[in-house]
N, C-alpha and C positions, 0 to 999 in steps of 0.2 A: 504494500500500500504506500503510495507516494502522495502525501498531502502538501508537500512543499517541494520546490525545485528552483533552480536558477534559470531565469529567462534572460532575454536580451532584446533591446530596442534597436532595430535596424532601419537605416534609411537607404532606399533603393531609388535613386533619381531615375525618372522616366522621361524620355523625350517623346513629345507629341507634336508633330509638325516641326516647327522651328523652335518651340519652347520646351524648356526642361522643368519638370515639376518634381517636388519631393514626394515620395510615397513611403510611409512609415509602416512597419510591421512589428508586432511583438511576438517573438518566438518563445514557445513553451516547451519544456522537456517532454519527450515522448512518454516517459513513465508517469508523469503527472496527468497528461491528457487521457491515457489509456486506463487510468484508475477508475474503478466503478463508481466512485463518489464524485467524479468530475461532472459539473452540472451542464456543460455545453456540448453540442455536436457540431461537426463541420457544416458550415453554411448558415448557422444561427446568426441572426442579427443581434448585436450587443449594444447596450447602453453603457457608455464610459463616462465616469465622473472623476474629477480631481478634487481631493480634499487638501487644500493648501496648508491648513494648520498641521495636519498629521503627515503631510507629504506622502499621501497614498493615492493610488489609482483604484477605483472601484469599478468592477465590471459585472453587469447583470444582463439577463435576457431582455431584449428590447420589447416593450409592451405597446 
């Protein structure tokens, strides 16, 4: 059971036409995502909130 893991924020710049845009991804460890208690599935829409006081990122299923 993996309820914690080390992820990473990645920027993959993408060129569309003549413009380049930043595209950010959060990578999660495989063991974390495959755990039976992981609450999301590939393709789920997610709501992301920033808590500046706690310096935390909260992720929930988008309602």
